[in-house]
Backbone as a chain_set.jsonl record, in Angstrom:
{"seq": "MLGTIIVSFVLICVVAFVIFSLVRKKRAGGGMCSCGCGSCPSSGGCTKKRG", "coords": {"N": [[24.964, -0.038, -17.931], [22.692, 2.542, -17.402], [21.618, 1.273, -19.231], [21.036, -1.252, -18.889], [19.78, -0.873, -15.731], [16.719, 0.398, -17.364], [15.601, -1.282, -19.05], [15.057, -3.825, -17.255], [13.615, -1.88, -15.569], [10.874, -1.805, -16.729], [10.199, -4.473, -17.529], [10.368, -5.709, -15.622], [7.725, -3.646, -15.245], [5.347, -4.781, -16.448], [5.342, -7.386, -16.154], [4.342, -6.409, -13.968], [2.248, -6.144, -15.171], [0.636, -7.939, -15.884], [0.194, -9.478, -14.447], [-0.916, -8.098, -12.669], [-3.836, -7.355, -13.911], [-4.893, -10.24, -14.754], [-4.907, -11.257, -11.717], [-7.261, -9.265, -11.2], [-9.297, -10.016, -13.197], [-9.752, -12.339, -12.532], [-10.742, -11.738, -9.741], [-13.106, -10.901, -11.2], [-14.765, -13.321, -11.936], [-13.531, -14.393, -14.349], [-12.048, -16.832, -16.266], [-8.436, -18.178, -15.545], [-7.663, -18.346, -18.244], [-8.26, -17.459, -21.993], [-10.104, -18.776, -23.316], [-12.862, -21.569, -23.795], [-14.395, -22.882, -20.991], [-15.566, -25.068, -21.143], [-14.694, -27.368, -21.784], [-12.471, -28.005, -20.205], [-11.164, -30.171, -17.861], [-10.791, -28.86, -15.022], [-12.797, -26.72, -14.864], [-14.051, -26.212, -13.348], [-12.703, -25.634, -10.891], [-11.585, -23.723, -11.32], [-12.833, -20.772, -11.975], [-16.06, -18.808, -11.364], [-19.865, -20.782, -10.099], [-22.183, -19.472, -11.684], [-25.392, -18.867, -11.445]], "CA": [[24.82, 0.337, -16.813], [22.126, 2.42, -17.821], [20.752, 0.546, -19.83], [20.271, -2.641, -17.905], [18.549, -0.998, -15.273], [16.092, 1.003, -18.142], [15.565, -2.822, -18.849], [14.781, -3.868, -15.688], [12.819, -2.038, -15.042], [11.392, -2.122, -18.167], [10.117, -5.892, -17.65], [8.837, -5.49, -13.771], [6.662, -3.645, -15.393], [4.554, -5.329, -17.648], [5.303, -8.193, -15.793], [2.837, -6.426, -13.028], [0.771, -5.387, -14.993], [-0.195, -9.209, -16.104], [-0.331, -10.668, -12.587], [-2.496, -7.771, -12.097], [-4.669, -8.011, -14.979], [-4.926, -11.539, -14.308], [-5.816, -11.568, -10.451], [-8.425, -8.494, -11.758], [-10.019, -10.557, -14.276], [-9.939, -13.406, -11.348], [-11.845, -11.991, -8.923], [-14.201, -10.503, -12.277], [-15.585, -13.835, -12.613], [-13.799, -14.982, -15.254], [-10.561, -17.949, -16.104], [-7.008, -17.575, -16.527], [-6.774, -18.639, -19.599], [-8.866, -16.707, -22.987], [-11.193, -19.84, -24.188], [-14.242, -21.699, -22.937], [-14.251, -24.135, -20.047], [-16.534, -26.304, -21.55], [-14.452, -28.569, -21.4], [-11.301, -28.288, -19.259], [-11.482, -30.757, -17.043], [-9.981, -28.274, -14.133], [-13.183, -25.508, -14.991], [-14.9, -26.096, -11.967], [-11.581, -25.147, -9.708], [-11.185, -21.702, -11.233], [-13.957, -20.168, -12.162], [-17.332, -18.944, -10.168], [-20.613, -21.006, -10.8], [-22.982, -18.38, -12.39], [-26.817, -19.53, -11.752]], "C": [[23.091, 0.813, -16.83], [20.44, 2.218, -18.504], [19.541, -0.185, -19.175], [19.545, -2.113, -16.88], [17.097, -0.509, -15.314], [15.186, -0.042, -18.181], [14.807, -3.777, -18.497], [13.333, -3.095, -15.52], [11.521, -2.045, -15.732], [9.538, -3.428, -17.901], [9.215, -6.253, -15.795], [7.428, -4.984, -14.512], [5.124, -3.678, -15.903], [4.372, -6.839, -16.548], [3.748, -8.15, -14.506], [2.373, -6.137, -13.565], [0.097, -6.48, -15.835], [-0.75, -9.26, -15.239], [-1.511, -9.506, -12.546], [-4.059, -7.662, -12.746], [-5.179, -9.18, -15.094], [-5.989, -11.713, -13.171], [-7.282, -10.344, -10.765], [-9.894, -9.503, -12.222], [-10.813, -12.197, -13.451], [-11.209, -12.791, -10.653], [-13.259, -11.281, -9.745], [-14.786, -12.079, -11.649], [-15.693, -14.537, -13.107], [-12.4, -16.273, -15.234], [-9.452, -17.564, -16.382], [-6.429, -18.129, -17.298], [-8.363, -17.73, -20.878], [-9.48, -17.979, -23.314], [-11.989, -20.291, -23.844], [-13.495, -22.643, -22.128], [-14.944, -25.309, -19.804], [-16.196, -26.823, -20.792], [-13.331, -29.01, -21.019], [-11.509, -28.983, -17.97], [-10.834, -29.706, -15.146], [-11.201, -26.776, -14.229], [-14.299, -25.994, -13.497], [-14.544, -25.908, -10.985], [-10.836, -23.823, -10.274], [-12.119, -20.76, -11.81], [-15.28, -20.349, -11.579], [-18.181, -19.448, -10.894], [-21.306, -20.068, -10.998], [-24.655, -19.383, -12.068], [-27.332, -19.933, -10.567]], "O": [[22.224, 0.015, -16.474], [19.257, 2.556, -18.452], [18.33, -0.095, -18.976], [18.461, -2.688, -16.781], [16.294, -0.602, -14.385], [14.123, 0.021, -17.563], [14.047, -4.455, -19.189], [12.23, -3.622, -15.378], [10.76, -2.513, -14.885], [8.34, -3.197, -18.061], [8.213, -6.703, -15.24], [6.353, -5.583, -14.471], [4.158, -2.923, -15.789], [3.244, -7.235, -16.256], [2.831, -8.917, -14.212], [1.481, -5.488, -13.019], [-0.902, -6.166, -16.482], [-1.962, -9.14, -15.061], [-2.709, -9.766, -12.429], [-5.132, -7.849, -12.173], [-6.233, -9.127, -15.728], [-7.171, -12.048, -13.238], [-8.383, -10.795, -10.45], [-11.022, -9.616, -11.743], [-11.845, -12.83, -13.676], [-12.372, -13.144, -10.853], [-14.311, -11.115, -9.128], [-15.403, -11.861, -10.606], [-16.626, -15.338, -13.164], [-11.858, -16.531, -14.159], [-9.232, -16.747, -17.276], [-5.242, -18.448, -17.365], [-9.436, -17.509, -20.317], [-8.663, -18.253, -24.193], [-12.514, -19.435, -23.132], [-12.381, -23.114, -22.358], [-15.004, -26.144, -18.902], [-16.608, -27.026, -19.65], [-12.969, -30.156, -21.286], [-12.019, -28.37, -17.033], [-10.516, -30.447, -14.216], [-10.748, -25.731, -13.763], [-15.443, -25.667, -13.182], [-15.299, -25.878, -10.013], [-9.891, -23.163, -9.843], [-11.557, -19.699, -12.078], [-15.757, -21.446, -11.288], [-18.104, -19.211, -12.1], [-21.003, -19.327, -10.063], [-24.83, -20.505, -12.544], [-28.434, -20.48, -10.526]]}, "num_chains": 1, "name": "protein.A"}
């Protein structure tokens, strides 16, 4: 029982960290993926235009 609670807590922390880092990256002007967005047909909707 205690093992299940600990594993659940660790998984929730990992998911929360991933979501937090994605939101922070998005606010900083980055996209949701780590590759270049030059050839992506949806690049206009996921990144801020600079310049």
